[in-house]
C-alpha positions in Angstrom: -78.1 -23.5 -12.6 -79.5 -20.0 -13.2 -79.2 -17.9 -16.3 -76.5 -15.7 -14.9 -74.2 -18.7 -14.2 -74.7 -20.0 -17.7 -73.9 -16.6 -19.1 -70.6 -16.3 -17.3 -69.7 -19.9 -18.1 -70.1 -19.0 -21.8 -68.4 -15.6 -21.6 -65.3 -16.5 -19.6 -63.4 -18.3 -22.5 -64.0 -15.3 -24.8 -62.8 -12.8 -22.1 -59.7 -14.9 -21.4 -58.8 -15.1 -25.1 -59.4 -11.3 -25.5 -57.1 -10.7 -22.5 -54.4 -13.0 -24.0 -54.5 -11.2 -27.3 -54.3 -7.8 -25.6 -51.2 -8.9 -23.7 -49.6 -10.2 -26.9 -50.3 -6.9 -28.7 -48.9 -4.9 -25.7 -45.7 -7.0 -25.9 -45.2 -6.3 -29.6 -46.1 -2.6 -29.6 -44.0 -1.8 -26.5 -40.9 -3.4 -28.0 -41.5 -1.4 -31.2 -41.8 1.8 -29.3 -38.7 1.2 -27.3 -36.8 0.4 -30.5 -38.1 3.5 -32.3 -37.0 5.6 -29.3 -33.5 4.2 -29.5 -33.7 2.6 -26.1 -31.6 -0.6 -25.6 -33.2 -3.6 -24.1 -32.7 -7.3 -23.8 -35.7 -9.6 -24.4 -36.3 -12.5 -22.0 -39.0 -15.2 -21.9 -40.0 -14.7 -25.6 -40.7 -11.0 -25.0 -42.6 -11.3 -21.8 -39.8 -9.6 -19.8 -37.6 -6.8 -21.1 -34.5 -5.6 -19.4 -34.2 -2.0 -20.3 -30.9 -0.2 -20.0 -31.0 3.6 -19.6 -28.6 6.3 -18.4 -30.4 6.1 -15.1 -29.8 2.4 -14.7 -31.5 -0.9 -15.4 -35.3 -1.3 -15.4 -37.2 -4.6 -15.5 -40.3 -4.2 -17.8 -43.2 -6.5 -18.4 -44.9 -5.2 -21.5 -47.8 -7.5 -21.3 -49.1 -5.8 -18.2 -47.1 -2.6 -18.6 -45.4 -3.0 -15.2 -41.9 -1.7 -14.7 -39.6 -1.8 -11.7 -36.3 0.1 -11.6 -33.5 -1.9 -10.1 -32.3 -0.4 -6.8 -33.7 3.1 -7.4 -36.9 5.0 -8.0 -40.5 3.9 -7.8 -42.2 1.2 -9.9 -44.9 2.2 -12.4 -47.0 1.1 -15.3 -47.0 1.9 -19.0 -44.4 2.1 -21.7 -45.0 5.8 -22.2 -44.5 6.5 -18.5 -41.3 4.4 -18.6 -40.0 6.5 -21.6 -41.0 9.8 -20.0 -39.4 9.0 -16.6 -36.2 7.3 -17.6 -35.4 7.8 -21.3 -35.7 11.6 -21.8 
């Protein structure tokens, strides 16, 4: 196979591990931010899914990817800071 194929075969495991570490870091930091902000949430699936309770309703939040979806209202979005700004202020 060519040099480019060999390169990507060598790089792929490193990139996958870096991505996994980033998701783990996002899970930890997002939970800390929500706790510091006084937001109540329930952790599911070892922190991969957080059920956030706000005065506006319940929001499903996946901190590894930053995705959040309000239940039955509003528009979905990304990022813990956007979640805090839209629903917790």
